[in-house]
DOZA-230138 format. One record per residue (C-alpha): residue in three letters; chain; y, z, x. Coordinates in Angstrom, 1 decimal, padded with zeros to 4 digits. Last residue first. Layout:
REM DOZA-230138
REC     r   c    north       up     east
REC   ALA   A        Y        Z        X
...
END
This chain:
REM DOZA-230138
REC     r   c    north       up     east
REC   UNK   A    023.6   -011.2    013.8
REC   UNK   A    020.4   -010.0    012.1
REC   UNK   A    019.3   -013.8    010.5
REC   UNK   A    017.8   -012.9    007.7
REC   UNK   A    013.9   -014.9    007.4
REC   UNK   A    012.9   -012.5    009.9
REC   UNK   A    014.7   -009.1    008.3
REC   UNK   A    012.6   -010.4    004.6
REC   UNK   A    009.4   -010.8    006.6
REC   UNK   A    009.7   -007.5    008.7
REC   UNK   A    010.4   -005.8    004.9
REC   UNK   A    007.2   -007.5    003.2
REC   UNK   A    005.1   -006.5    005.8
REC   UNK   A    006.2   -002.8    005.7
REC   UNK   A    005.9   -002.8    002.2
REC   UNK   A    002.2   -004.3    002.3
REC   UNK   A    001.0   -001.8    004.8
REC   UNK   A    002.5    001.0    002.7
REC   UNK   A   -000.1    000.3    000.1
END
């Protein structure tokens, strides 16, 4: 359950430019 949430957050961070 938590792993899925973490993966979703990581994908969102990677999809959006962090600069």
